A tleap script that builds the chain and sets N, CA, C and O, in Angstrom:
source leaprc.protein.ff14SB
mol = sequence {
  NMET LYS PRO LYS THR THR VAL VAL LYS LYS
  PRO ILE ILE ARG ARG ARG TRP HIE VAL VAL
  ASP LEU SER GLY GLN ASN LEU GLY ARG VAL
  SER THR LYS ILE ALA GLN ILE LEU MET GLY
  LYS SER ASN PRO LEU PHE SER TYR HIE ARG
  ASP ASP GLY ASP TYR VAL VAL ALA ILE ASN
  ALA ALA LYS VAL VAL VAL THR GLY LYS LYS
  LEU ASN ASP LYS ILE TYR TYR HIE TYR THR
  GLY TYR ALA GLY ASN LEU ARG GLU ILE PRO
  LEU LYS SER LEU PHE VAL LYS ASN PRO CYS
  GLN VAL ILE ILE HIE ALA VAL ALA GLY MET
  LEU PRO LYS ASN ARG LEU ARG GLN ARG ARG
  LEU THR ARG LEU LYS VAL PHE ALA THR SER
  GLU HIE PRO TYR ALA ASP LYS VAL SER CSER
}
set mol.1.N position { 0.702 -1.180 -0.039 }
set mol.1.CA position { -0.103 -0.023 -0.101 }
set mol.1.C position { 0.919 1.456 -0.126 }
set mol.1.O position { 1.642 1.846 0.791 }
set mol.2.N position { 0.788 1.860 -0.970 }
set mol.2.CA position { 1.381 3.411 -1.260 }
set mol.2.C position { 0.772 4.435 -0.247 }
set mol.2.O position { -0.453 4.544 -0.285 }
set mol.3.N position { 1.525 5.274 0.744 }
set mol.3.CA position { 1.938 6.205 1.612 }
set mol.3.C position { 0.613 7.054 0.881 }
set mol.3.O position { 0.504 6.888 -0.334 }
set mol.4.N position { -0.496 8.042 1.625 }
set mol.4.CA position { -0.905 8.521 1.048 }
set mol.4.C position { -1.087 10.368 1.606 }
set mol.4.O position { -1.428 10.656 2.753 }
set mol.5.N position { -0.780 11.404 0.537 }
set mol.5.CA position { -0.335 12.895 0.784 }
set mol.5.C position { -1.764 12.987 1.294 }
set mol.5.O position { -2.634 12.247 0.835 }
set mol.6.N position { -2.022 13.903 2.255 }
set mol.6.CA position { -3.513 14.391 2.348 }
set mol.6.C position { -2.932 16.163 2.197 }
set mol.6.O position { -2.034 16.783 2.767 }
set mol.7.N position { -4.018 16.567 1.068 }
set mol.7.CA position { -3.642 18.577 1.292 }
set mol.7.C position { -4.693 18.951 2.138 }
set mol.7.O position { -5.855 18.558 2.031 }
set mol.8.N position { -4.272 19.686 2.946 }
set mol.8.CA position { -5.409 20.593 3.657 }
set mol.8.C position { -5.606 21.742 2.516 }
set mol.8.O position { -4.942 22.234 1.604 }
set mol.9.N position { -7.093 21.905 3.178 }
set mol.9.CA position { -7.714 23.268 2.023 }
set mol.9.C position { -7.611 24.032 3.483 }
set mol.9.O position { -7.343 23.654 4.624 }
set mol.10.N position { -8.063 25.676 2.695 }
set mol.10.CA position { -7.965 26.868 4.138 }
set mol.10.C position { -9.106 26.527 4.870 }
set mol.10.O position { -8.931 25.872 5.898 }
set mol.11.N position { -10.185 26.826 4.561 }
set mol.11.CA position { -11.111 26.311 5.733 }
set mol.11.C position { -10.780 25.937 6.757 }
set mol.11.O position { -10.880 26.493 7.851 }
set mol.12.N position { -10.260 24.743 6.428 }
set mol.12.CA position { -9.723 23.437 7.530 }
set mol.12.C position { -8.749 23.892 8.336 }
set mol.12.O position { -8.700 23.281 9.403 }
set mol.13.N position { -7.687 25.042 8.158 }
set mol.13.CA position { -6.995 25.236 8.858 }
set mol.13.C position { -7.142 25.972 9.918 }
set mol.13.O position { -7.525 27.139 9.841 }
set mol.14.N position { -6.794 25.258 11.270 }
set mol.14.CA position { -7.273 26.694 12.471 }
set mol.14.C position { -6.053 26.772 13.453 }
set mol.14.O position { -5.249 25.998 13.972 }
set mol.15.N position { -6.346 28.151 13.435 }
set mol.15.CA position { -4.743 28.618 13.582 }
set mol.15.C position { -5.088 29.334 15.390 }
set mol.15.O position { -6.001 30.094 15.712 }
set mol.16.N position { -4.109 28.806 16.181 }
set mol.16.CA position { -4.136 28.620 17.919 }
set mol.16.C position { -3.386 29.959 18.315 }
set mol.16.O position { -2.505 30.300 17.526 }
set mol.17.N position { -3.631 30.881 19.571 }
set mol.17.CA position { -2.514 31.510 19.519 }
set mol.17.C position { -1.862 31.026 20.787 }
set mol.17.O position { -2.372 30.412 21.725 }
set mol.18.N position { -0.412 31.506 20.583 }
set mol.18.CA position { 0.766 30.990 21.626 }
set mol.18.C position { 1.485 32.455 22.197 }
set mol.18.O position { 1.881 33.481 21.644 }
set mol.19.N position { 1.436 32.051 23.367 }
set mol.19.CA position { 2.216 33.206 24.375 }
set mol.19.C position { 3.527 32.941 24.891 }
set mol.19.O position { 3.712 31.991 25.651 }
set mol.20.N position { 4.806 34.002 24.400 }
set mol.20.CA position { 5.748 33.672 24.779 }
set mol.20.C position { 6.324 34.289 25.799 }
set mol.20.O position { 6.245 35.470 25.461 }
set mol.21.N position { 6.849 34.257 26.819 }
set mol.21.CA position { 7.724 35.158 28.021 }
set mol.21.C position { 8.975 35.332 27.858 }
set mol.21.O position { 9.838 34.689 28.457 }
set mol.22.N position { 9.235 36.445 26.818 }
set mol.22.CA position { 10.996 36.906 26.810 }
set mol.22.C position { 11.708 37.103 27.790 }
set mol.22.O position { 12.932 37.193 27.693 }
set mol.23.N position { 11.072 37.201 28.890 }
set mol.23.CA position { 11.985 37.484 29.882 }
set mol.23.C position { 13.099 36.545 30.531 }
set mol.23.O position { 12.815 35.409 30.912 }
set mol.24.N position { 14.650 37.190 30.658 }
set mol.24.CA position { 15.642 36.022 30.633 }
set mol.24.C position { 15.936 35.175 29.833 }
set mol.24.O position { 16.799 34.336 30.089 }
set mol.25.N position { 15.068 35.222 28.318 }
set mol.25.CA position { 15.674 34.449 27.400 }
set mol.25.C position { 16.668 34.963 26.431 }
set mol.25.O position { 16.845 36.175 26.312 }
set mol.26.N position { 17.398 33.996 25.656 }
set mol.26.CA position { 18.239 34.403 24.714 }
set mol.26.C position { 17.972 34.756 23.820 }
set mol.26.O position { 17.668 33.736 23.201 }
set mol.27.N position { 17.785 35.876 22.949 }
set mol.27.CA position { 17.150 36.321 21.754 }
set mol.27.C position { 17.524 35.070 20.643 }
set mol.27.O position { 16.712 34.403 20.002 }
set mol.28.N position { 18.755 34.988 20.630 }
set mol.28.CA position { 18.531 33.778 19.260 }
set mol.28.C position { 17.950 32.307 18.984 }
set mol.28.O position { 17.829 31.547 18.024 }
set mol.29.N position { 17.598 32.330 20.628 }
set mol.29.CA position { 17.375 30.722 20.535 }
set mol.29.C position { 15.774 30.883 20.855 }
set mol.29.O position { 15.059 29.888 20.732 }
set mol.30.N position { 15.321 31.895 21.187 }
set mol.30.CA position { 13.266 32.393 21.671 }
set mol.30.C position { 13.204 32.881 20.013 }
set mol.30.O position { 12.222 32.272 19.588 }
set mol.31.N position { 13.754 33.651 18.925 }
set mol.31.CA position { 13.317 33.421 17.771 }
set mol.31.C position { 13.694 32.398 17.019 }
set mol.31.O position { 13.341 32.475 15.842 }
set mol.32.N position { 14.223 31.581 17.293 }
set mol.32.CA position { 14.247 29.926 16.464 }
set mol.32.C position { 12.515 29.453 16.747 }
set mol.32.O position { 11.586 29.230 15.972 }
set mol.33.N position { 12.643 29.436 18.267 }
set mol.33.CA position { 11.068 28.962 18.510 }
set mol.33.C position { 9.799 29.840 17.916 }
set mol.33.O position { 8.774 29.367 17.426 }
set mol.34.N position { 9.994 30.677 18.016 }
set mol.34.CA position { 8.584 31.367 17.380 }
set mol.34.C position { 8.585 31.769 15.557 }
set mol.34.O position { 7.627 32.063 14.841 }
set mol.35.N position { 9.712 31.667 15.292 }
set mol.35.CA position { 9.894 31.366 13.795 }
set mol.35.C position { 9.129 29.669 13.701 }
set mol.35.O position { 8.145 29.384 13.019 }
set mol.36.N position { 9.782 28.886 14.440 }
set mol.36.CA position { 8.942 27.652 14.137 }
set mol.36.C position { 7.778 27.486 14.383 }
set mol.36.O position { 7.222 26.543 13.820 }
set mol.37.N position { 6.815 28.552 15.533 }
set mol.37.CA position { 5.626 28.458 15.543 }
set mol.37.C position { 4.751 29.206 14.374 }
set mol.37.O position { 3.742 28.648 13.944 }
set mol.38.N position { 5.049 30.133 14.010 }
set mol.38.CA position { 5.038 31.487 12.541 }
set mol.38.C position { 4.875 30.188 11.043 }
set mol.38.O position { 4.154 30.357 10.060 }
set mol.39.N position { 5.700 29.072 11.284 }
set mol.39.CA position { 5.924 28.587 10.157 }
set mol.39.C position { 4.633 27.457 10.231 }
set mol.39.O position { 4.147 27.037 9.181 }
set mol.40.N position { 4.118 27.001 11.573 }
set mol.40.CA position { 3.480 25.488 12.015 }
set mol.40.C position { 4.468 24.695 11.360 }
set mol.40.O position { 4.064 24.307 10.264 }
set mol.41.N position { 5.596 24.328 11.639 }
set mol.41.CA position { 6.298 23.172 11.760 }
set mol.41.C position { 6.198 22.327 12.340 }
set mol.41.O position { 6.721 21.280 11.960 }
set mol.42.N position { 5.250 22.408 13.906 }
set mol.42.CA position { 4.862 21.245 14.734 }
set mol.42.C position { 3.559 20.945 14.517 }
set mol.42.O position { 3.103 20.089 15.275 }
set mol.43.N position { 2.793 21.418 13.666 }
set mol.43.CA position { 1.883 21.090 12.597 }
set mol.43.C position { 1.708 19.797 12.003 }
set mol.43.O position { 2.401 19.837 10.987 }
set mol.44.N position { 1.052 18.447 12.097 }
set mol.44.CA position { 1.740 17.103 11.422 }
set mol.44.C position { 1.454 17.303 10.099 }
set mol.44.O position { 2.067 16.496 9.400 }
set mol.45.N position { 0.486 18.365 9.228 }
set mol.45.CA position { 0.263 18.548 8.182 }
set mol.45.C position { 1.281 19.490 7.963 }
set mol.45.O position { 0.625 20.475 8.301 }
set mol.46.N position { 2.352 19.937 7.666 }
set mol.46.CA position { 2.931 20.653 7.777 }
set mol.46.C position { 3.564 20.815 6.019 }
set mol.46.O position { 4.383 20.050 5.512 }
set mol.47.N position { 3.134 21.615 5.565 }
set mol.47.CA position { 3.918 21.655 4.161 }
set mol.47.C position { 4.963 22.822 3.610 }
set mol.47.O position { 4.178 23.661 3.166 }
set mol.48.N position { 5.908 23.184 3.458 }
set mol.48.CA position { 6.874 24.261 2.918 }
set mol.48.C position { 5.809 25.482 2.033 }
set mol.48.O position { 5.977 26.700 2.103 }
set mol.49.N position { 4.825 24.854 1.301 }
set mol.49.CA position { 4.427 25.758 0.270 }
set mol.49.C position { 3.395 26.563 1.039 }
set mol.49.O position { 3.495 27.785 0.932 }
set mol.50.N position { 2.300 26.020 1.890 }
set mol.50.CA position { 1.307 26.657 2.495 }
set mol.50.C position { 1.572 27.560 3.838 }
set mol.50.O position { 2.664 27.593 4.407 }
set mol.51.N position { 0.597 28.171 4.194 }
set mol.51.CA position { 1.074 29.139 5.748 }
set mol.51.C position { -0.063 28.555 6.581 }
set mol.51.O position { -1.190 29.014 6.768 }
set mol.52.N position { 0.295 27.842 6.872 }
set mol.52.CA position { -0.311 27.469 7.971 }
set mol.52.C position { 0.057 27.452 9.577 }
set mol.52.O position { -0.106 26.431 10.246 }
set mol.53.N position { 0.551 28.639 10.114 }
set mol.53.CA position { 1.230 28.795 11.370 }
set mol.53.C position { 0.170 28.910 12.123 }
set mol.53.O position { -0.952 28.740 11.645 }
set mol.54.N position { 0.381 29.236 13.498 }
set mol.54.CA position { -0.202 29.929 14.557 }
set mol.54.C position { -0.049 31.398 14.753 }
set mol.54.O position { 0.711 31.930 13.944 }
set mol.55.N position { -0.710 32.334 15.827 }
set mol.55.CA position { -0.212 33.501 16.107 }
set mol.55.C position { 0.666 33.018 17.200 }
set mol.55.O position { 0.864 31.875 17.613 }
set mol.56.N position { 1.216 34.340 17.626 }
set mol.56.CA position { 2.491 34.448 18.575 }
set mol.56.C position { 2.625 35.851 19.139 }
set mol.56.O position { 3.213 36.859 18.748 }
set mol.57.N position { 1.921 35.581 20.130 }
set mol.57.CA position { 2.123 37.364 21.456 }
set mol.57.C position { 3.658 36.999 22.209 }
set mol.57.O position { 3.899 36.121 23.037 }
set mol.58.N position { 4.311 37.713 21.777 }
set mol.58.CA position { 5.424 37.705 22.830 }
set mol.58.C position { 5.856 38.824 23.481 }
set mol.58.O position { 6.561 39.771 23.132 }
set mol.59.N position { 5.312 38.541 24.471 }
set mol.59.CA position { 5.926 39.870 25.738 }
set mol.59.C position { 7.137 39.536 26.453 }
set mol.59.O position { 7.801 38.502 26.526 }
set mol.60.N position { 7.286 41.087 27.137 }
set mol.60.CA position { 8.491 41.560 28.001 }
set mol.60.C position { 9.833 41.328 27.086 }
set mol.60.O position { 10.911 40.785 27.325 }
set mol.61.N position { 9.199 42.086 25.745 }
set mol.61.CA position { 10.066 41.979 24.867 }
set mol.61.C position { 11.584 42.799 25.650 }
set mol.61.O position { 12.691 42.361 25.338 }
set mol.62.N position { 11.482 43.830 26.524 }
set mol.62.CA position { 12.309 44.551 26.401 }
set mol.62.C position { 13.437 43.795 27.835 }
set mol.62.O position { 14.429 44.389 28.257 }
set mol.63.N position { 12.970 42.431 28.356 }
set mol.63.CA position { 13.744 41.904 29.563 }
set mol.63.C position { 14.382 40.939 28.721 }
set mol.63.O position { 14.997 40.059 29.322 }
set mol.64.N position { 14.380 40.884 27.107 }
set mol.64.CA position { 15.304 39.813 26.446 }
set mol.64.C position { 16.319 39.703 27.157 }
set mol.64.O position { 16.248 40.311 28.225 }
set mol.65.N position { 17.826 38.802 26.837 }
set mol.65.CA position { 18.828 39.016 26.833 }
set mol.65.C position { 20.117 38.505 25.837 }
set mol.65.O position { 20.088 37.311 25.539 }
set mol.66.N position { 20.876 39.054 25.477 }
set mol.66.CA position { 21.915 39.132 24.355 }
set mol.66.C position { 23.189 38.814 24.755 }
set mol.66.O position { 23.848 39.796 25.098 }
set mol.67.N position { 23.626 37.978 24.805 }
set mol.67.CA position { 25.223 37.273 24.661 }
set mol.67.C position { 26.411 38.089 24.080 }
set mol.67.O position { 26.483 38.700 23.014 }
set mol.68.N position { 27.377 37.921 25.135 }
set mol.68.CA position { 28.676 38.486 24.125 }
set mol.68.C position { 28.643 39.814 24.255 }
set mol.68.O position { 27.701 40.360 24.829 }
set mol.69.N position { 29.620 40.465 23.762 }
set mol.69.CA position { 29.585 41.639 22.953 }
set mol.69.C position { 28.367 42.215 22.149 }
set mol.69.O position { 28.318 43.405 21.839 }
set mol.70.N position { 27.471 41.388 21.855 }
set mol.70.CA position { 26.360 41.976 20.670 }
set mol.70.C position { 25.778 43.233 20.530 }
set mol.70.O position { 25.697 43.877 19.484 }
set mol.71.N position { 25.272 43.636 21.925 }
set mol.71.CA position { 24.794 44.586 22.744 }
set mol.71.C position { 25.555 45.819 22.100 }
set mol.71.O position { 24.847 46.704 21.621 }
set mol.72.N position { 26.990 45.965 22.041 }
set mol.72.CA position { 27.604 47.208 21.407 }
set mol.72.C position { 28.082 46.888 20.251 }
set mol.72.O position { 28.310 47.875 19.552 }
set mol.73.N position { 28.474 45.271 19.484 }
set mol.73.CA position { 28.990 45.502 18.182 }
set mol.73.C position { 28.099 45.339 17.253 }
set mol.73.O position { 28.319 45.866 16.163 }
set mol.74.N position { 26.803 44.526 17.465 }
set mol.74.CA position { 25.982 44.454 16.661 }
set mol.74.C position { 25.425 45.355 15.702 }
set mol.74.O position { 24.509 45.696 16.450 }
set mol.75.N position { 25.241 45.940 14.801 }
set mol.75.CA position { 24.487 47.080 14.045 }
set mol.75.C position { 23.525 47.038 12.991 }
set mol.75.O position { 23.957 46.811 11.861 }
set mol.76.N position { 22.446 47.195 13.132 }
set mol.76.CA position { 21.337 46.952 11.828 }
set mol.76.C position { 21.728 48.165 11.182 }
set mol.76.O position { 22.126 49.266 11.564 }
set mol.77.N position { 21.307 47.206 9.247 }
set mol.77.CA position { 21.665 49.156 8.237 }
set mol.77.C position { 19.811 48.872 8.176 }
set mol.77.O position { 18.900 48.097 8.469 }
set mol.78.N position { 20.129 50.034 7.622 }
set mol.78.CA position { 18.998 50.525 6.618 }
set mol.78.C position { 18.525 51.489 5.644 }
set mol.78.O position { 17.874 52.497 5.919 }
set mol.79.N position { 18.904 51.107 4.453 }
set mol.79.CA position { 19.375 52.055 2.774 }
set mol.79.C position { 17.860 52.549 3.204 }
set mol.79.O position { 16.963 51.917 3.762 }
set mol.80.N position { 17.912 54.021 2.702 }
set mol.80.CA position { 16.555 54.544 2.692 }
set mol.80.C position { 16.245 54.608 0.996 }
set mol.80.O position { 15.050 54.734 0.726 }
set mol.81.N position { 17.134 54.538 -0.104 }
set mol.81.CA position { 16.452 54.794 -0.684 }
set mol.81.C position { 17.157 55.656 -1.691 }
set mol.81.O position { 16.948 55.644 -2.904 }
set mol.82.N position { 18.147 56.518 -0.947 }
set mol.82.CA position { 18.622 57.744 -1.879 }
set mol.82.C position { 20.236 58.109 -1.678 }
set mol.82.O position { 20.798 57.445 -0.807 }
set mol.83.N position { 20.851 58.857 -2.221 }
set mol.83.CA position { 22.301 58.251 -2.564 }
set mol.83.C position { 22.872 58.614 -1.110 }
set mol.83.O position { 22.775 59.767 -0.691 }
set mol.84.N position { 23.305 57.876 -0.560 }
set mol.84.CA position { 24.644 58.111 0.338 }
set mol.84.C position { 23.664 58.376 2.090 }
set mol.84.O position { 23.908 59.113 3.045 }
set mol.85.N position { 22.568 57.389 1.827 }
set mol.85.CA position { 21.935 57.749 3.031 }
set mol.85.C position { 21.491 56.043 3.689 }
set mol.85.O position { 20.408 55.508 3.928 }
set mol.86.N position { 22.748 55.644 3.793 }
set mol.86.CA position { 22.755 54.259 4.776 }
set mol.86.C position { 22.468 54.707 6.066 }
set mol.86.O position { 22.947 55.745 6.522 }
set mol.87.N position { 21.558 53.826 6.796 }
set mol.87.CA position { 21.409 54.829 8.140 }
set mol.87.C position { 22.209 53.398 9.045 }
set mol.87.O position { 22.349 52.350 8.416 }
set mol.88.N position { 22.561 53.456 10.121 }
set mol.88.CA position { 23.104 52.141 10.826 }
set mol.88.C position { 23.094 52.855 12.018 }
set mol.88.O position { 23.591 53.934 12.340 }
set mol.89.N position { 22.135 51.674 12.860 }
set mol.89.CA position { 22.048 51.690 13.974 }
set mol.89.C position { 22.538 50.683 15.209 }
set mol.89.O position { 22.689 49.579 14.686 }
set mol.90.N position { 22.747 50.629 16.165 }
set mol.90.CA position { 23.497 49.716 16.685 }
set mol.90.C position { 22.364 49.095 17.563 }
set mol.90.O position { 21.325 49.714 17.795 }
set mol.91.N position { 22.671 47.564 18.145 }
set mol.91.CA position { 21.502 46.903 19.088 }
set mol.91.C position { 20.924 48.031 20.259 }
set mol.91.O position { 19.866 48.606 20.518 }
set mol.92.N position { 22.376 47.955 20.806 }
set mol.92.CA position { 22.367 49.045 22.112 }
set mol.92.C position { 21.011 49.967 22.180 }
set mol.92.O position { 20.157 49.800 23.051 }
set mol.93.N position { 20.904 51.159 20.944 }
set mol.93.CA position { 20.013 52.080 21.009 }
set mol.93.C position { 18.824 51.464 20.268 }
set mol.93.O position { 17.923 52.301 20.308 }
set mol.94.N position { 18.596 50.845 19.895 }
set mol.94.CA position { 17.769 50.470 19.137 }
set mol.94.C position { 16.888 49.581 20.035 }
set mol.94.O position { 15.668 49.592 19.875 }
set mol.95.N position { 17.564 48.688 21.126 }
set mol.95.CA position { 17.183 48.248 22.030 }
set mol.95.C position { 16.346 49.325 23.137 }
set mol.95.O position { 15.168 49.131 23.438 }
set mol.96.N position { 17.000 50.250 23.570 }
set mol.96.CA position { 16.199 51.466 24.248 }
set mol.96.C position { 15.392 52.155 23.394 }
set mol.96.O position { 14.282 52.443 23.841 }
set mol.97.N position { 15.676 52.525 22.188 }
set mol.97.CA position { 14.444 52.854 21.709 }
set mol.97.C position { 13.277 51.844 21.846 }
set mol.97.O position { 12.431 52.037 22.718 }
set mol.98.N position { 13.212 50.962 21.165 }
set mol.98.CA position { 11.657 50.157 20.240 }
set mol.98.C position { 12.231 48.879 20.720 }
set mol.98.O position { 12.390 48.162 19.732 }
set mol.99.N position { 12.652 48.215 21.912 }
set mol.99.CA position { 12.601 46.758 21.925 }
set mol.99.C position { 12.002 45.617 21.197 }
set mol.99.O position { 12.729 44.666 20.907 }
set mol.100.N position { 10.788 45.615 20.882 }
set mol.100.CA position { 9.966 45.221 20.136 }
set mol.100.C position { 10.643 44.817 18.250 }
set mol.100.O position { 10.509 43.805 17.562 }
set mol.101.N position { 11.293 46.036 17.999 }
set mol.101.CA position { 11.648 46.027 16.453 }
set mol.101.C position { 12.742 44.869 16.540 }
set mol.101.O position { 12.887 44.006 15.674 }
set mol.102.N position { 13.595 44.992 17.877 }
set mol.102.CA position { 14.971 43.974 17.742 }
set mol.102.C position { 14.204 42.544 17.887 }
set mol.102.O position { 14.778 41.657 17.256 }
set mol.103.N position { 12.855 42.063 18.682 }
set mol.103.CA position { 12.361 40.843 18.404 }
set mol.103.C position { 12.063 40.540 16.565 }
set mol.103.O position { 12.533 39.600 15.925 }
set mol.104.N position { 11.222 41.564 16.071 }
set mol.104.CA position { 10.899 41.697 15.169 }
set mol.104.C position { 11.678 41.234 14.183 }
set mol.104.O position { 11.296 40.539 13.242 }
set mol.105.N position { 13.098 41.728 14.451 }
set mol.105.CA position { 14.508 41.940 12.886 }
set mol.105.C position { 14.704 40.493 13.174 }
set mol.105.O position { 14.943 39.853 12.150 }
set mol.106.N position { 14.666 39.617 14.543 }
set mol.106.CA position { 15.499 38.618 14.147 }
set mol.106.C position { 14.671 37.460 14.160 }
set mol.106.O position { 15.303 36.404 14.127 }
set mol.107.N position { 13.045 37.339 14.213 }
set mol.107.CA position { 12.369 36.522 14.124 }
set mol.107.C position { 12.149 36.391 12.384 }
set mol.107.O position { 12.032 35.354 11.731 }
set mol.108.N position { 12.140 37.604 11.968 }
set mol.108.CA position { 12.175 37.933 10.396 }
set mol.108.C position { 13.076 37.203 9.671 }
set mol.108.O position { 12.684 36.539 8.712 }
set mol.109.N position { 14.563 37.239 10.087 }
set mol.109.CA position { 15.823 36.732 9.940 }
set mol.109.C position { 15.919 35.381 9.682 }
set mol.109.O position { 16.784 34.798 9.029 }
set mol.110.N position { 14.856 34.888 10.311 }
set mol.110.CA position { 14.665 33.032 10.786 }
set mol.110.C position { 13.813 32.433 9.972 }
set mol.110.O position { 13.827 31.203 9.919 }
set mol.111.N position { 12.863 33.217 9.143 }
set mol.111.CA position { 11.958 33.116 8.348 }
set mol.111.C position { 12.597 32.806 6.738 }
set mol.111.O position { 13.504 33.400 6.154 }
set mol.112.N position { 11.856 31.787 6.336 }
set mol.112.CA position { 12.372 31.521 5.064 }
set mol.112.C position { 12.342 32.816 4.006 }
set mol.112.O position { 11.235 33.327 4.180 }
set mol.113.N position { 12.747 33.240 3.436 }
set mol.113.CA position { 12.882 34.298 2.618 }
set mol.113.C position { 11.738 34.086 1.369 }
set mol.113.O position { 12.241 34.378 0.284 }
set mol.114.N position { 10.817 33.802 1.304 }
set mol.114.CA position { 10.017 33.933 0.267 }
set mol.114.C position { 8.708 34.677 0.372 }
set mol.114.O position { 8.692 35.481 1.303 }
set mol.115.N position { 7.826 34.622 -0.207 }
set mol.115.CA position { 6.142 35.458 -0.533 }
set mol.115.C position { 5.645 35.228 0.878 }
set mol.115.O position { 5.247 36.277 1.384 }
set mol.116.N position { 5.543 34.089 1.722 }
set mol.116.CA position { 5.025 33.607 2.741 }
set mol.116.C position { 5.090 34.802 3.988 }
set mol.116.O position { 4.161 35.380 4.552 }
set mol.117.N position { 6.932 34.956 4.224 }
set mol.117.CA position { 7.137 36.027 4.781 }
set mol.117.C position { 6.725 37.096 5.727 }
set mol.117.O position { 6.973 37.243 6.923 }
set mol.118.N position { 6.068 37.768 4.933 }
set mol.118.CA position { 5.768 38.914 5.063 }
set mol.118.C position { 4.164 38.543 6.040 }
set mol.118.O position { 4.012 38.888 7.211 }
set mol.119.N position { 3.180 37.830 5.265 }
set mol.119.CA position { 2.189 37.293 5.762 }
set mol.119.C position { 2.279 36.598 7.433 }
set mol.119.O position { 1.458 36.779 8.333 }
set mol.120.N position { 3.623 35.718 7.490 }
set mol.120.CA position { 3.864 35.035 8.341 }
set mol.120.C position { 4.126 35.892 9.917 }
set mol.120.O position { 3.776 35.602 11.061 }
set mol.121.N position { 4.862 36.993 9.380 }
set mol.121.CA position { 5.019 38.379 10.140 }
set mol.121.C position { 3.805 39.285 10.922 }
set mol.121.O position { 3.877 40.168 11.777 }
set mol.122.N position { 2.923 38.794 10.383 }
set mol.122.CA position { 1.810 39.695 10.548 }
set mol.122.C position { 1.035 38.867 11.944 }
set mol.122.O position { 0.600 39.398 12.966 }
set mol.123.N position { 1.041 37.979 11.718 }
set mol.123.CA position { 0.815 37.184 13.007 }
set mol.123.C position { 1.621 36.839 14.005 }
set mol.123.O position { 1.563 35.771 14.613 }
set mol.124.N position { 2.682 38.065 14.274 }
set mol.124.CA position { 3.501 38.057 15.630 }
set mol.124.C position { 3.306 39.687 15.949 }
set mol.124.O position { 3.602 40.816 15.555 }
set mol.125.N position { 2.596 38.953 16.943 }
set mol.125.CA position { 2.204 40.574 18.276 }
set mol.125.C position { 3.595 40.714 19.674 }
set mol.125.O position { 3.617 40.011 20.684 }
set mol.126.N position { 4.365 41.533 19.409 }
set mol.126.CA position { 5.555 41.615 20.213 }
set mol.126.C position { 4.859 43.265 20.865 }
set mol.126.O position { 4.316 44.269 20.404 }
set mol.127.N position { 5.277 42.759 22.117 }
set mol.127.CA position { 5.247 44.025 23.440 }
set mol.127.C position { 6.205 43.828 24.142 }
set mol.127.O position { 6.837 42.772 24.150 }
set mol.128.N position { 6.524 45.110 25.038 }
set mol.128.CA position { 7.970 45.555 25.572 }
set mol.128.C position { 7.348 45.131 26.784 }
set mol.128.O position { 8.176 44.457 27.397 }
set mol.129.N position { 6.086 45.226 27.529 }
set mol.129.CA position { 5.723 44.939 28.827 }
set mol.129.C position { 4.972 43.510 28.799 }
set mol.129.O position { 4.981 42.858 27.754 }
set mol.130.N position { 4.344 43.046 29.915 }
set mol.130.CA position { 3.389 41.867 30.081 }
set mol.130.C position { 2.013 42.139 29.763 }
set mol.130.O position { 1.329 41.116 29.808 }
set mol.131.N position { 1.183 43.517 29.358 }
set mol.131.CA position { 0.295 43.572 29.077 }
set mol.131.C position { 0.202 43.624 27.657 }
set mol.131.O position { 1.171 43.980 26.986 }
set mol.132.N position { -1.018 43.260 27.080 }
set mol.132.CA position { -1.570 42.849 25.594 }
set mol.132.C position { -2.578 42.503 25.803 }
set mol.132.O position { -3.054 41.838 26.723 }
set mol.133.N position { -3.294 43.293 24.256 }
set mol.133.CA position { -4.954 42.771 24.244 }
set mol.133.C position { -5.255 41.868 23.860 }
set mol.133.O position { -6.420 41.762 23.477 }
set mol.134.N position { -4.275 40.661 23.759 }
set mol.134.CA position { -5.032 39.524 22.902 }
set mol.134.C position { -5.163 38.220 24.197 }
set mol.134.O position { -4.909 37.033 23.989 }
set mol.135.N position { -5.615 38.800 25.519 }
set mol.135.CA position { -5.951 37.734 26.370 }
set mol.135.C position { -7.267 37.069 26.119 }
set mol.135.O position { -7.562 36.001 26.657 }
set mol.136.N position { -7.852 37.545 25.511 }
set mol.136.CA position { -9.751 37.050 25.545 }
set mol.136.C position { -9.299 35.824 23.984 }
set mol.136.O position { -10.145 35.012 23.610 }
set mol.137.N position { -8.159 35.902 23.408 }
set mol.137.CA position { -7.755 34.834 22.212 }
set mol.137.C position { -7.123 33.422 22.728 }
set mol.137.O position { -7.474 32.254 22.559 }
set mol.138.N position { -5.914 34.099 23.510 }
set mol.138.CA position { -5.370 33.390 24.327 }
set mol.138.C position { -5.751 32.609 25.237 }
set mol.138.O position { -5.124 31.573 25.457 }
set mol.139.N position { -6.431 32.821 25.675 }
set mol.139.CA position { -7.419 31.781 27.042 }
set mol.139.C position { -8.203 30.679 26.245 }
set mol.139.O position { -8.306 29.546 26.715 }
set mol.140.N position { -8.851 31.077 24.824 }
set mol.140.CA position { -9.679 29.736 24.367 }
set mol.140.C position { -8.643 28.832 23.295 }
set mol.140.O position { -9.035 27.772 22.808 }
savepdb mol mol.pdb
quit
């Protein structure tokens, strides 16, 4: 008997909500866990070409830990599109300015670089403190 491949239709996909507490966790290790949840790799019917991952609410982004000298040495680059306007911001100052952006950038780097990437990132909700407006969805 040949194994049969099951293709899941879009209305059958049920997205769950997960809460990830980032306090005291390493930035890289927790980002890989979040990326796997967003892709749906724990789902038994996982397929690379489909977007059937879950929602992730990441709380306490201001308390995430970075090891080594990355806090001073790591630099994020952003090109504005104009000549000579390559902006750079170190991790330390971005962490003070917007710690949620650090988490989003780390998770985005761990997702596959394809058309599903931005759609998966919209299901990531990051908050600097432990308060979030999705408590009713997470409990169900």
